[in-house]
N, C-alpha and C positions, 0 to 999 in steps of 0.2 A: 860504692859503699852502701851497705844495706841500711834500712831504717833502724834496725836495732843497734847497728854500729854507730850511726849518727846520734841516737839517743844516749848511748853509753858515753860517747865523746862529749855530748852536751852536758850530761850530768857531771862528768869529770871536770869539765871547764868551769861549770857553776860552783862546784865544791871548791876548786882552787881559788876562784874569785872571792868566795865567802871567807875562806881561810886568810886570804891576803887582807881583806877588809877587817877581819878580827885582829890580825896581827897589827895592822896600822892603828886601829883604835886603841889597842893595849899600849902601843908605843906612845901615842898622843897622851894617854892618861898618865903614863909613867915618866914623861920627860917634860921639861919646862917649854912654854910656848916659844921661846926664843930658838930652841933647838929645832923643833919640827916646823916652825914657821919659816925659817930660812930655807928648809928643804922644799916646802910647798912653793915658795916664792921662786926658787931656782927652777922648779919644774914648769910653773906657769910662764916664766920669762922665756924658757926654752921653746915652749909650745908657741908663744906669740912670735918669737923670732922665726921659727919654722914656717908659720903661717904667712909672715911677711915675705918670705922668699918666693912664695907661690902667688902672691897677690897680683902681680902683673901677668900671670899666665892664665887667669880666669878669662873664659870666653865672654864676649859681649852678650847681653840679654837677648838681643835680636838674633844673634847666631843660635842661641839655645831654642828660641821659639821656632826657628826654621828647621830644626833638626828633623830628619826623617824618623827618628826614634819616637817622636811625639805624635806621628800620624796615627790616627785611629782607623 
């Protein structure tokens, strides 16, 4: 992928993120707190649940310190 292709893709992704932010802001402004608050709570709860699934798979700090990737 060329640099100009990457820049175009980056600009397109940024524009899409900004559009989504504006749409969410408009939704929040036009709906009661109870409506969008429940949606945010569901999203946060799902993210926490997902993170807990991987909690036991984290390597020990000592293992990370000994990683050859950290050698200079």
